C-alpha positions in Angstrom: 75.8 114.9 140.6 75.9 118.7 140.3 79.3 120.0 139.3 78.4 123.7 138.7 75.5 125.9 139.5 75.2 128.8 136.9 72.1 130.6 135.7 71.4 129.7 131.9 69.2 131.4 129.5 66.7 129.3 127.6 68.9 129.4 124.5 71.8 128.1 126.4 69.7 125.4 128.0 68.6 124.2 124.5 72.2 124.2 123.4 73.3 122.3 126.5 70.4 119.8 126.3 71.2 118.9 122.7 74.7 117.8 123.8 73.2 115.5 126.3 72.2 112.2 124.7 69.7 111.4 127.5 67.8 114.7 127.0 64.0 114.6 126.3 63.3 116.1 123.0 59.8 117.1 124.3 61.5 119.4 126.9 63.7 120.9 124.2 60.7 121.5 121.9 58.8 123.1 124.8 61.6 125.5 125.6 61.9 126.4 122.0 58.4 127.7 121.9 59.4 130.5 124.5 62.9 131.1 123.3 63.4 134.4 121.3 67.2 134.3 120.7 69.8 131.9 119.5 72.5 130.6 121.8 75.3 132.4 120.1 73.4 135.7 120.3 72.4 135.0 124.0 76.2 134.6 125.0 77.1 137.8 123.1 74.3 139.8 124.7 75.3 138.3 128.1 79.0 139.4 127.6 77.8 142.8 126.5 75.7 143.3 129.5 78.5 142.1 131.8 80.9 144.4 130.2 78.9 147.4 131.5 80.1 146.6 135.0 76.7 147.4 136.6 77.0 146.2 140.2 73.3 145.9 140.6 73.0 143.4 137.7 73.6 139.9 138.8 73.9 136.8 136.5 70.3 135.7 137.3 69.2 139.1 136.1 71.1 139.0 133.0 69.6 135.4 132.1 66.1 136.7 132.7 66.8 139.8 130.6 67.9 137.4 127.8 64.9 135.3 128.2 62.2 138.0 127.9 64.1 140.6 125.9 62.4 143.6 127.4 61.7 146.6 125.1 61.0 149.4 127.6 62.5 150.6 130.8 59.3 149.6 132.6 59.6 146.0 131.4 63.3 146.0 132.3 62.7 147.1 135.8 60.3 144.3 136.5 63.3 141.9 136.3 64.8 143.7 139.2 62.8 143.1 142.3 65.6 143.8 144.8 67.2 146.8 143.0 66.3 149.5 140.6 68.4 150.8 137.7 68.9 154.5 136.9 67.9 155.9 133.5 71.5 155.6 132.2 71.9 152.0 133.2 68.5 151.1 131.7 69.4 152.8 128.4 72.7 150.8 128.1 70.9 147.5 128.5 68.0 148.4 126.3 70.3 149.5 123.6 72.3 146.3 123.9 69.0 144.3 123.6 68.0 146.2 120.5 71.1 144.8 118.7 70.0 141.2 119.2 66.2 141.5 119.1 
């Protein structure tokens, strides 16, 4: 039964799956291959990006940003298919990413 629908980064999925006794360890190991950041850092980065109050940035965008950790404005803008960030917004997010990458 689904109780809550919330986008999660890969780091948060690994942490969540480890708590579930029925989780398949193969899935966790597969996700770890692509994960670039620890769950604690992912949560901190998520909070920092949310604190900017950029209306265009939705929770699903934040999760994708955490998963791929873009290094340039061009890479960052690929996450936003339905909106585009201005230079200042991109700089704020990229500066936050640099703290954790």
